[in-house]
N, C-alpha and C positions, 0 to 999 in steps of 0.2 A: 034799218040795220044791215040789210044785205048790201047797201051801197058802201057803207064804211068797211064792211068785211071784204068786199071786192077791192076797195082802194088799198087796204092793208096787204092783200095778196099781191097786187101789182107793185106796191112799194118793196115788198120782200123779194119779189122776182127781179126787180130792177137792181136791188142791192146785191143779190147773189150773182148777177151778171157781171158786176164790177170786180168781184173777187176773182183772183187768179191763183192757180196752183203754183207753189214755189218750185215745182219741178218742170213746169212748162216753159217754153221759150218766152211767152208773154210774162210769166212770173219773173224770169231772170231779167228781162228788160225793165219791169216795174221796180225790181230791187235796185238796179243800176240808177234809175231815175231818182229813187228815194235816197240812196247814198249820196248822189250828187247834190240833192237839195239840202241834205243835212250838212255836208261839207261847206256849202255856201253860207250856212247860218252859224258857223262856229263862233263862239263868243271869244273875244280878245280879252285875255286876263290882264289885270294890272301888272305893271313891271314888278318882278320879284325883288325883295330887298338885297342890297349889296353892301351892307355895312362893313367897315374895316374892322379887323381884329388883330390882336397881337399874338406872338408866339406863346406868351404866358397864358392867355385866354384859351388858345388851342390846347395847350398841355393840360390845363385844368379840366376842360371838357373831355379830353381824351381819357384822363384818369376816371372821371365820372362815368364815362361809357363803359370802361372796364369793370367798374363796380356794378353798374347796371346789368351787364352780361353775367357777372358772377352771381348776382341775386337771382337771375332767371335760370341759372343752372347751365348756361352755355360756357362751360369752363374751358373747352378747347379753343374756342374763338377768343375768349378773354385772354388766354395765355399767349395766343398768336399776336393779338393786338398789343399786349404788354411787352412783347419781345423787343420792340424798338419804339423810341420816342419820335413823334413826327417832327419834321423840320419844315417850317413854313417858308415858301418862296412866292410872294405875291398872293395868289389864291390857290396855288398848287401845294399840296401836302406831299412831301417826299418821305418815303419809307424804304428801309433796307432790311432784308431778311436773309438769314444764313443759308436757306435752301429753297428750291423751286416749289416744294410741297407747301410750305408756309405761304408763299406768294400766291399760289393757286387757291388755297383755302380762303385767304383774305379777299381775293378777286371775286370768289363766289358770293361773299357776303358784302361786297363793296356797296351795293345799293342801299342796304339798311344802314350801314355805317355812315355813308355820305348823307343820307336823309337826316339822320340824327345830328350830325355835325352842322349841316346847313341850317336846321331848325334852331339849334342851340346858339350858334354863332351869328344867326340872322344874315347869312350871306349865301346866296344860291349859285355863286360862281365857283365854289370850292370843287376841286377835283384831286384825284390821287395820281402820283407817279410812283410806281412800286418797282423796286429793283432787287435782284439777288446779289448779295455781296458776301463771299465766304469769310471775309475778315470780321464779320459781325458776330460770329459764334462766341458764345459765352464759355468760359472755362469752368466746368463744374468740378467741385471738390469732392473726391470720393474717399480717398484713404485718410487714415488718422494723421499721418505725417502732413498731407496736404492741408487738412483742417487746421492743424497746429500752425503751420507756416502762414496760413491766411490770418489766423488770430494774431500772430506776432506782427504781421504786416499792419494790421489795424491798430494794435496796441502793443508796443515793445515791452511794456511792463509784464506781459504774460511770460516772456522768456526769462525775465528776472525772477518771477515766481517759480518757474521750472527749476532754475539753477539754485534758488534758495532752499527748496525742498528736495533737491536732488532727484527730480522726476525723470523718467525716460523720455527720449526723443533726441 
C-alpha cells in the first residue's frame, strides 16, 4: 500500500508543477498559448439564410414587432418604432425620424430590433440606415377648432351636420 500511496503523491506533485498562477509571467504565456489554440479551432458556421422579402412582408413584421414591444411594456420604444414606416432598399431598411433623440434611442435598441427582423424575415443581411428629417414631424391636433377641421377633412358631412343644427365653429 505504501507503494501506491507514494505513486499518488508523486502524481499529485507532478500535476501541481504543471499549474501556473494567472498572475505570473508563465501564467500569462500559458493563457496566450491557450487563446491561440482556441482561435485555431473555431468552428465555421453554415452560411446564414439570405431569403428575399418584400416591402409588404417587412411592414407586417414591423407592425408585429411594435405589438410585441407593447405587450412587453416597452411603450417608448414601440412609439419610436411606430413613428415611421420602414422603406426597403435591397436589404437596407431606411428610417426617418423628426429629431436626433428618437434616432439615438432607436440606435441603442438597434441590435434587438435587427435580430428580430432577421429571424422573422429569414435574411441575415438586413441593416438600418437611420436619418433625421425635420419634415417627418406629425401635426398634432390640440384645439377644438383643429379637431373639428380634421373631422371635416375626413368627412365633409360633419360640416353639413354643424350647419343643419346651427352648432358653433
